[in-house]
PAKOLPA-337658 format. One line per field, with one value per residue (C-alpha): residue number from 0; residue in three letters; chain; x, y, z. Coordinates in steps of 0.2 Angstrom, whole numbers. Last residue first. Example, Ala and Ser with C-alpha at 12.3 -4.5 7.8 and 13.67 -1.06 7.14 Angstrom:
BEGIN
num = [1/0] $
residu = [SER/ALA] $
chaine = [A/A] $
x = [68/62] $
y = [-5/-22] $
z = [36/39] $
***
This chain:
BEGIN
num = [94/93/92/91/90/89/88/87/86/85/84/83/82/81/80/79/78/77/76/75/74/73/72/71/70/69/68/67/66/65/64/63/62/61/60/59/58/57/56/55/54/53/52/51/50/49/48/47/46/45/44/43/42/41/40/39/38/37/36/35/34/33/32/31/30/29/28/27/26/25/24/23/22/21/20/19/18/17/16/15/14/13/12/11/10/9/8/7/6/5/4/3/2/1/0] $
residu = [GLU/GLY/GLU/GLU/PRO/ARG/PRO/ALA/GLU/ASP/VAL/PHE/LEU/ARG/ARG/GLY/LYS/ASN/ARG/GLY/ALA/GLU/TRP/ARG/ARG/ILE/VAL/TRP/THR/PRO/ALA/CYS/ASP/ASP/CYS/VAL/ASP/ASN/THR/ARG/GLU/GLY/TYR/HIS/GLY/ASN/SER/LYS/LEU/MET/PRO/PRO/PHE/ARG/TRP/GLY/ASP/VAL/TYR/ALA/ALA/ILE/ARG/ALA/GLU/ARG/SER/SER/ALA/HIS/GLY/HIS/PRO/GLU/GLY/HIS/ARG/LYS/LYS/CYS/GLY/ASP/CYS/GLU/LEU/ILE/VAL/ARG/ASN/PHE/ASN/LEU/THR/SER/MET] $
chaine = [A/A/A/A/A/A/A/A/A/A/A/A/A/A/A/A/A/A/A/A/A/A/A/A/A/A/A/A/A/A/A/A/A/A/A/A/A/A/A/A/A/A/A/A/A/A/A/A/A/A/A/A/A/A/A/A/A/A/A/A/A/A/A/A/A/A/A/A/A/A/A/A/A/A/A/A/A/A/A/A/A/A/A/A/A/A/A/A/A/A/A/A/A/A/A] $
x = [-73/-75/-59/-54/-44/-25/-17/0/15/19/16/29/22/26/28/22/32/23/27/40/40/48/31/25/9/-8/-16/-29/-41/-58/-49/-41/-56/-62/-45/-32/-22/-10/-9/5/0/7/0/11/23/39/44/29/13/4/-14/-29/-35/-50/-58/-77/-81/-86/-69/-61/-70/-66/-47/-46/-54/-42/-27/-32/-39/-43/-37/-41/-40/-41/-46/-43/-30/-28/-10/-15/-10/-4/-19/-15/-23/-23/-20/-19/-7/-4/11/12/29/32/45] $
y = [99/117/124/113/97/98/89/82/91/99/82/74/64/46/40/24/19/20/4/1/-8/-22/-28/-30/-20/-26/-13/-1/6/5/7/24/35/24/25/11/5/-8/-25/-36/-54/-59/-65/-76/-70/-77/-58/-56/-49/-36/-39/-28/-16/-7/10/13/23/8/1/17/15/-3/0/14/5/-10/2/9/25/33/50/67/78/67/49/44/53/55/50/47/29/21/30/37/30/41/31/40/35/43/38/45/43/42/50] $
z = [60/65/57/42/45/41/27/31/26/43/51/40/26/23/5/-2/-17/-34/-43/-57/-73/-64/-57/-74/-79/-84/-96/-90/-103/-94/-77/-80/-76/-61/-53/-54/-39/-45/-36/-28/-26/-42/-59/-68/-82/-74/-69/-60/-68/-57/-51/-55/-41/-46/-42/-45/-30/-19/-24/-17/0/1/-3/10/24/21/20/37/45/28/22/28/12/2/2/-16/-26/-45/-51/-69/-70/-54/-45/-28/-12/3/21/37/51/68/79/97/105/124/135] $
***
């Protein structure tokens, strides 16, 4: 028996929850970030508990970017969520 694993990446703005990449998503997180950046999204760093910038980033859409305030890691981060096959968006007929 073998298992197939298909992953698609959709970004969600940490401010307004707007999504980038719907309905089909992107093949990788790198591809998703590049496409979102081209569309005006930005990825400002979070502050660590010691006040220094960390490696973790926020996903901020083009609407939220002008008024975005740097957030602390402890303030919470959207957790990635895996969709079951019956929850995943389906391509339209003929695509």
